N, CA, C and O atoms as a GROMACS GRO file, in nm:
protein
  352
    1MET      N    1   0.092  -0.137   0.007
    1MET     CA    2   0.018  -0.001   0.031
    1MET      C    3   0.100   0.098  -0.031
    1MET      O    4   0.073   0.165  -0.131
    2ILE      N    5   0.229   0.102   0.056
    2ILE     CA    6   0.282   0.268   0.075
    2ILE      C    7   0.334   0.244  -0.054
    2ILE      O    8   0.341   0.356  -0.104
    3GLN      N    9   0.382   0.143  -0.152
    3GLN     CA   10   0.424   0.196  -0.298
    3GLN      C   11   0.307   0.234  -0.349
    3GLN      O   12   0.320   0.327  -0.428
    4THR      N   13   0.200   0.197  -0.333
    4THR     CA   14   0.069   0.271  -0.405
    4THR      C   15   0.052   0.394  -0.384
    4THR      O   16   0.016   0.461  -0.481
    5GLY      N   17   0.069   0.451  -0.271
    5GLY     CA   18   0.056   0.566  -0.198
    5GLY      C   19   0.170   0.640  -0.269
    5GLY      O   20   0.140   0.753  -0.307
    6VAL      N   21   0.286   0.603  -0.294
    6VAL     CA   22   0.378   0.679  -0.330
    6VAL      C   23   0.386   0.680  -0.508
    6VAL      O   24   0.447   0.778  -0.551
    7LYS      N   25   0.350   0.616  -0.579
    7LYS     CA   26   0.324   0.607  -0.741
    7LYS      C   27   0.154   0.733  -0.708
    7LYS      O   28   0.150   0.834  -0.778
    8LEU      N   29   0.068   0.714  -0.634
    8LEU     CA   30  -0.002   0.815  -0.648
    8LEU      C   31   0.033   0.918  -0.628
    8LEU      O   32   0.005   0.987  -0.726
    9ALA      N   33   0.096   0.991  -0.533
    9ALA     CA   34   0.150   1.103  -0.469
    9ALA      C   35   0.242   1.164  -0.599
    9ALA      O   36   0.235   1.281  -0.634
   10ASP      N   37   0.331   1.061  -0.665
   10ASP     CA   38   0.430   1.106  -0.800
   10ASP      C   39   0.309   1.129  -0.918
   10ASP      O   40   0.334   1.219  -0.998
   11GLY      N   41   0.213   1.074  -0.931
   11GLY     CA   42   0.168   1.086  -1.030
   11GLY      C   43   0.060   1.209  -1.026
   11GLY      O   44   0.023   1.251  -1.136
   12PHE      N   45   0.007   1.268  -0.912
   12PHE     CA   46  -0.045   1.380  -0.872
   12PHE      C   47   0.032   1.485  -0.911
   12PHE      O   48  -0.013   1.582  -0.972
   13GLN      N   49   0.196   1.465  -0.863
   13GLN     CA   50   0.263   1.596  -0.866
   13GLN      C   51   0.272   1.605  -1.029
   13GLN      O   52   0.252   1.716  -1.077
   14ALA      N   53   0.298   1.507  -1.110
   14ALA     CA   54   0.267   1.501  -1.261
   14ALA      C   55   0.188   1.523  -1.331
   14ALA      O   56   0.208   1.529  -1.452
   15ILE      N   57   0.047   1.545  -1.264
   15ILE     CA   58  -0.082   1.592  -1.338
   15ILE      C   59  -0.074   1.736  -1.296
   15ILE      O   60  -0.112   1.820  -1.377
   16MET      N   61  -0.014   1.784  -1.141
   16MET     CA   62   0.002   1.928  -1.112
   16MET      C   63   0.073   2.008  -1.226
   16MET      O   64   0.028   2.106  -1.286
   17ARG      N   65   0.190   1.947  -1.243
   17ARG     CA   66   0.283   1.972  -1.335
   17ARG      C   67   0.232   2.044  -1.490
   17ARG      O   68   0.254   2.151  -1.547
   18GLU      N   69   0.162   1.936  -1.514
   18GLU     CA   70   0.057   1.942  -1.650
   18GLU      C   71  -0.016   2.061  -1.622
   18GLU      O   72   0.019   2.148  -1.702
   19TRP      N   73  -0.110   2.104  -1.535
   19TRP     CA   74  -0.202   2.182  -1.497
   19TRP      C   75  -0.087   2.339  -1.477
   19TRP      O   76  -0.124   2.451  -1.511
   20ALA      N   77   0.008   2.318  -1.435
   20ALA     CA   78   0.064   2.451  -1.428
   20ALA      C   79   0.127   2.494  -1.601
   20ALA      O   80   0.111   2.607  -1.648
   21ASP      N   81   0.185   2.399  -1.662
   21ASP     CA   82   0.214   2.429  -1.786
   21ASP      C   83   0.112   2.495  -1.874
   21ASP      O   84   0.133   2.597  -1.940
   22TYR      N   85  -0.017   2.417  -1.870
   22TYR     CA   86  -0.129   2.464  -1.933
   22TYR      C   87  -0.127   2.618  -1.884
   22TYR      O   88  -0.104   2.697  -1.976
   23THR      N   89  -0.148   2.683  -1.741
   23THR     CA   90  -0.148   2.793  -1.735
   23THR      C   91  -0.040   2.870  -1.735
   23THR      O   92  -0.043   2.980  -1.680
   24ARG      N   93   0.079   2.820  -1.801
   24ARG     CA   94   0.176   2.891  -1.819
   24ARG      C   95   0.130   2.959  -1.964
   24ARG      O   96   0.100   3.076  -1.989
   25ASP      N   97   0.138   2.820  -2.064
   25ASP     CA   98   0.089   2.836  -2.203
   25ASP      C   99  -0.013   2.935  -2.243
   25ASP      O  100   0.006   3.015  -2.335
   26ALA      N  101  -0.115   2.930  -2.176
   26ALA     CA  102  -0.251   3.003  -2.183
   26ALA      C  103  -0.186   3.137  -2.174
   26ALA      O  104  -0.168   3.196  -2.281
   27MET      N  105  -0.149   3.192  -2.063
   27MET     CA  106  -0.084   3.312  -2.012
   27MET      C  107  -0.036   3.336  -2.135
   27MET      O  108  -0.082   3.432  -2.198
   28GLN      N  109   0.064   3.255  -2.190
   28GLN     CA  110   0.147   3.318  -2.309
   28GLN      C  111   0.092   3.351  -2.419
   28GLN      O  112   0.141   3.443  -2.484
   29CYS      N  113  -0.025   3.280  -2.466
   29CYS     CA  114  -0.097   3.287  -2.570
   29CYS      C  115  -0.181   3.429  -2.571
   29CYS      O  116  -0.194   3.515  -2.659
   30ASN      N  117  -0.232   3.420  -2.439
   30ASN     CA  118  -0.296   3.569  -2.427
   30ASN      C  119  -0.240   3.711  -2.397
   30ASN      O  120  -0.304   3.813  -2.369
   31ILE      N  121  -0.110   3.694  -2.408
   31ILE     CA  122  -0.017   3.795  -2.401
   31ILE      C  123   0.056   3.811  -2.540
   31ILE      O  124   0.103   3.918  -2.577
   32ASP      N  125   0.061   3.701  -2.610
   32ASP     CA  126   0.106   3.721  -2.750
   32ASP      C  127  -0.008   3.750  -2.844
   32ASP      O  128   0.023   3.793  -2.955
   33GLY      N  129  -0.147   3.732  -2.812
   33GLY     CA  130  -0.256   3.757  -2.888
   33GLY      C  131  -0.252   3.903  -2.863
   33GLY      O  132  -0.220   3.977  -2.956
   34LEU      N  133  -0.280   3.947  -2.757
   34LEU     CA  134  -0.313   4.068  -2.720
   34LEU      C  135  -0.207   4.166  -2.741
   34LEU      O  136  -0.228   4.285  -2.717
   35ASN      N  137  -0.096   4.126  -2.783
   35ASN     CA  138   0.021   4.215  -2.862
   35ASN      C  139  -0.040   4.228  -2.997
   35ASN      O  140  -0.054   4.341  -3.045
   36SER      N  141  -0.074   4.132  -3.056
   36SER     CA  142  -0.117   4.136  -3.174
   36SER      C  143  -0.239   4.228  -3.198
   36SER      O  144  -0.258   4.319  -3.278
   37ILE      N  145  -0.314   4.171  -3.101
   37ILE     CA  146  -0.460   4.307  -3.132
   37ILE      C  147  -0.429   4.452  -3.097
   37ILE      O  148  -0.498   4.550  -3.126
   38MET      N  149  -0.309   4.451  -3.027
   38MET     CA  150  -0.272   4.632  -2.997
   38MET      C  151  -0.212   4.664  -3.160
   38MET      O  152  -0.229   4.775  -3.209
   39ARG      N  153  -0.165   4.591  -3.212
   39ARG     CA  154  -0.068   4.645  -3.320
   39ARG      C  155  -0.139   4.650  -3.468
   39ARG      O  156  -0.089   4.683  -3.576
   40ALA      N  157  -0.291   4.598  -3.433
   40ALA     CA  158  -0.373   4.606  -3.571
   40ALA      C  159  -0.417   4.720  -3.593
   40ALA      O  160  -0.489   4.775  -3.510
   41ARG      N  161  -0.378   4.790  -3.729
   41ARG     CA  162  -0.397   4.904  -3.792
   41ARG      C  163  -0.515   4.924  -3.851
   41ARG      O  164  -0.559   5.038  -3.841
   42THR      N  165  -0.608   4.814  -3.934
   42THR     CA  166  -0.687   4.831  -3.981
   42THR      C  167  -0.802   4.727  -3.923
   42THR      O  168  -0.764   4.635  -3.851
   43PRO      N  169  -0.944   4.742  -3.954
   43PRO     CA  170  -1.047   4.672  -3.894
   43PRO      C  171  -0.999   4.510  -3.954
   43PRO      O  172  -1.028   4.419  -3.876
   44GLN      N  173  -0.940   4.475  -4.063
   44GLN     CA  174  -0.896   4.351  -4.119
   44GLN      C  175  -0.776   4.303  -4.010
   44GLN      O  176  -0.801   4.190  -3.967
   45ASP      N  177  -0.710   4.334  -3.981
   45ASP     CA  178  -0.581   4.314  -3.899
   45ASP      C  179  -0.630   4.270  -3.754
   45ASP      O  180  -0.562   4.191  -3.689
   46LEU      N  181  -0.737   4.318  -3.710
   46LEU     CA  182  -0.800   4.336  -3.602
   46LEU      C  183  -0.896   4.196  -3.588
   46LEU      O  184  -0.904   4.118  -3.494
   47MET      N  185  -0.947   4.196  -3.684
   47MET     CA  186  -1.028   4.065  -3.719
   47MET      C  187  -0.924   3.904  -3.727
   47MET      O  188  -0.947   3.789  -3.691
   48THR      N  189  -0.830   3.956  -3.778
   48THR     CA  190  -0.716   3.817  -3.807
   48THR      C  191  -0.650   3.836  -3.723
   48THR      O  192  -0.572   3.740  -3.729
   49ALA      N  193  -0.606   3.923  -3.601
   49ALA     CA  194  -0.536   3.883  -3.493
   49ALA      C  195  -0.617   3.805  -3.375
   49ALA      O  196  -0.574   3.707  -3.314
   50GLN      N  197  -0.743   3.870  -3.354
   50GLN     CA  198  -0.884   3.787  -3.300
   50GLN      C  199  -0.910   3.636  -3.335
   50GLN      O  200  -0.936   3.542  -3.260
   51ARG      N  201  -0.900   3.638  -3.442
   51ARG     CA  202  -0.897   3.508  -3.501
   51ARG      C  203  -0.800   3.394  -3.444
   51ARG      O  204  -0.827   3.287  -3.391
   52GLU      N  205  -0.673   3.458  -3.473
   52GLU     CA  206  -0.569   3.403  -3.448
   52GLU      C  207  -0.545   3.370  -3.310
   52GLU      O  208  -0.483   3.273  -3.266
   53LEU      N  209  -0.610   3.478  -3.241
   53LEU     CA  210  -0.628   3.442  -3.083
   53LEU      C  211  -0.693   3.323  -3.018
   53LEU      O  212  -0.661   3.258  -2.919
   54MET      N  213  -0.785   3.314  -3.096
   54MET     CA  214  -0.901   3.217  -3.053
   54MET      C  215  -0.862   3.070  -3.099
   54MET      O  216  -0.907   2.975  -3.034
   55ASN      N  217  -0.779   3.049  -3.209
   55ASN     CA  218  -0.729   2.942  -3.267
   55ASN      C  219  -0.619   2.925  -3.173
   55ASN      O  220  -0.630   2.813  -3.122
   56ALA      N  221  -0.508   2.995  -3.125
   56ALA     CA  222  -0.407   2.966  -3.062
   56ALA      C  223  -0.513   2.928  -2.894
   56ALA      O  224  -0.485   2.822  -2.838
   57GLU      N  225  -0.590   2.992  -2.850
   57GLU     CA  226  -0.645   2.971  -2.734
   57GLU      C  227  -0.690   2.794  -2.711
   57GLU      O  228  -0.668   2.718  -2.616
   58VAL      N  229  -0.751   2.774  -2.826
   58VAL     CA  230  -0.839   2.636  -2.825
   58VAL      C  231  -0.754   2.504  -2.856
   58VAL      O  232  -0.788   2.389  -2.829
   59ARG      N  233  -0.589   2.563  -2.944
   59ARG     CA  234  -0.521   2.448  -2.943
   59ARG      C  235  -0.421   2.441  -2.838
   59ARG      O  236  -0.350   2.340  -2.843
   60VAL      N  237  -0.396   2.527  -2.740
   60VAL     CA  238  -0.330   2.548  -2.614
   60VAL      C  239  -0.434   2.470  -2.518
   60VAL      O  240  -0.381   2.407  -2.426
   61MET      N  241  -0.556   2.466  -2.527
   61MET     CA  242  -0.644   2.398  -2.451
   61MET      C  243  -0.699   2.253  -2.485
   61MET      O  244  -0.758   2.175  -2.410
   62LEU      N  245  -0.664   2.238  -2.615
   62LEU     CA  246  -0.694   2.101  -2.652
   62LEU      C  247  -0.531   1.994  -2.604
   62LEU      O  248  -0.519   1.883  -2.553
   63ASN      N  249  -0.460   2.068  -2.636
   63ASN     CA  250  -0.295   1.977  -2.617
   63ASN      C  251  -0.292   1.971  -2.511
   63ASN      O  252  -0.287   1.856  -2.468
   64SER      N  253  -0.294   2.094  -2.399
   64SER     CA  254  -0.323   2.049  -2.292
   64SER      C  255  -0.393   1.939  -2.202
   64SER      O  256  -0.346   1.860  -2.122
   65GLY      N  257  -0.528   1.964  -2.246
   65GLY     CA  258  -0.586   1.852  -2.216
   65GLY      C  259  -0.597   1.701  -2.209
   65GLY      O  260  -0.640   1.613  -2.134
   66VAL      N  261  -0.523   1.722  -2.353
   66VAL     CA  262  -0.461   1.570  -2.411
   66VAL      C  263  -0.336   1.529  -2.265
   66VAL      O  264  -0.347   1.432  -2.190
   67ARG      N  265  -0.261   1.600  -2.262
   67ARG     CA  266  -0.151   1.551  -2.172
   67ARG      C  267  -0.199   1.534  -2.027
   67ARG      O  268  -0.138   1.455  -1.955
   68ILE      N  269  -0.317   1.612  -1.975
   68ILE     CA  270  -0.353   1.612  -1.835
   68ILE      C  271  -0.442   1.458  -1.861
   68ILE      O  272  -0.450   1.378  -1.768
   69SER      N  273  -0.478   1.441  -1.938
   69SER     CA  274  -0.565   1.317  -1.940
   69SER      C  275  -0.468   1.249  -1.939
   69SER      O  276  -0.441   1.217  -1.824
   70GLU      N  277  -0.399   1.209  -2.013
   70GLU     CA  278  -0.280   1.095  -2.025
   70GLU      C  279  -0.208   1.087  -1.917
   70GLU      O  280  -0.173   0.974  -1.884
   71ALA      N  281  -0.166   1.207  -1.828
   71ALA     CA  282  -0.111   1.166  -1.723
   71ALA      C  283  -0.193   1.095  -1.625
   71ALA      O  284  -0.152   0.997  -1.563
   72THR      N  285  -0.311   1.147  -1.612
   72THR     CA  286  -0.446   1.092  -1.511
   72THR      C  287  -0.448   0.961  -1.553
   72THR      O  288  -0.456   0.874  -1.466
   73LEU      N  289  -0.444   0.929  -1.678
   73LEU     CA  290  -0.432   0.772  -1.702
   73LEU      C  291  -0.339   0.678  -1.658
   73LEU      O  292  -0.378   0.578  -1.598
   74ARG      N  293  -0.214   0.697  -1.682
   74ARG     CA  294  -0.109   0.699  -1.628
   74ARG      C  295  -0.109   0.669  -1.478
   74ARG      O  296  -0.104   0.550  -1.444
   75VAL      N  297  -0.114   0.753  -1.396
   75VAL     CA  298  -0.134   0.718  -1.293
   75VAL      C  299  -0.249   0.631  -1.214
   75VAL      O  300  -0.233   0.582  -1.103
   76ALA      N  301  -0.365   0.622  -1.290
   76ALA     CA  302  -0.464   0.549  -1.254
   76ALA      C  303  -0.427   0.371  -1.316
   76ALA      O  304  -0.485   0.276  -1.263
   77SER      N  305  -0.345   0.355  -1.410
   77SER     CA  306  -0.277   0.222  -1.465
   77SER      C  307  -0.214   0.201  -1.371
   77SER      O  308  -0.250   0.100  -1.310
   78ASP      N  309  -0.126   0.258  -1.328
   78ASP     CA  310   0.003   0.245  -1.237
   78ASP      C  311  -0.032   0.178  -1.074
   78ASP      O  312   0.019   0.090  -1.005
   79ALA      N  313  -0.169   0.291  -1.055
   79ALA     CA  314  -0.227   0.212  -0.909
   79ALA      C  315  -0.287   0.118  -0.939
   79ALA      O  316  -0.253   0.031  -0.859
   80VAL      N  317  -0.379   0.066  -1.027
   80VAL     CA  318  -0.419  -0.086  -1.036
   80VAL      C  319  -0.316  -0.150  -1.033
   80VAL      O  320  -0.295  -0.234  -0.946
   81GLN      N  321  -0.230  -0.120  -1.132
   81GLN     CA  322  -0.140  -0.262  -1.138
   81GLN      C  323  -0.060  -0.257  -1.005
   81GLN      O  324  -0.030  -0.369  -0.963
   82SER      N  325  -0.022  -0.159  -0.934
   82SER     CA  326   0.029  -0.182  -0.803
   82SER      C  327  -0.060  -0.261  -0.724
   82SER      O  328  -0.026  -0.364  -0.666
   83ILE      N  329  -0.187  -0.206  -0.722
   83ILE     CA  330  -0.246  -0.318  -0.636
   83ILE      C  331  -0.305  -0.446  -0.664
   83ILE      O  332  -0.358  -0.529  -0.590
   84GLY      N  333  -0.284  -0.441  -0.777
   84GLY     CA  334  -0.313  -0.586  -0.878
   84GLY      C  335  -0.213  -0.674  -0.837
   84GLY      O  336  -0.234  -0.779  -0.776
   85GLY      N  337  -0.104  -0.630  -0.870
   85GLY     CA  338   0.055  -0.703  -0.816
   85GLY      C  339   0.013  -0.731  -0.673
   85GLY      O  340   0.043  -0.846  -0.641
   86ARG      N  341  -0.044  -0.664  -0.580
   86ARG     CA  342  -0.016  -0.714  -0.426
   86ARG      C  343  -0.111  -0.812  -0.387
   86ARG      O  344  -0.106  -0.880  -0.285
   87THR      N  345  -0.239  -0.819  -0.514
   87THR     CA  346  -0.334  -0.888  -0.415
   87THR      C  347  -0.331  -1.030  -0.475
   87THR      O  348  -0.401  -1.120  -0.427
   88THR      N  349  -0.250  -1.051  -0.581
   88THR     CA  350  -0.241  -1.177  -0.621
   88THR      C  351  -0.105  -1.282  -0.586
   88THR      O  352  -0.105  -1.398  -0.626
   0.00000   0.00000   0.00000
């Protein structure tokens, strides 16, 4: 049970790192997007900058969601294997 607890704690840290990376990436995406919006000179430039910001935000969210889900799956799988290995 101690080994399972250690694996869960390590996994929790990995998941939290992914969340922290998502937060950092989202903030950088927003900063870059707002800089592009501020540099817009025409309505077309503004619309393009807003569209690119929205696309970048969705991309960051989806990529981070996949990494967080994968990390969560690894934690659950490791815990099940650890428990299963001890009960047989």
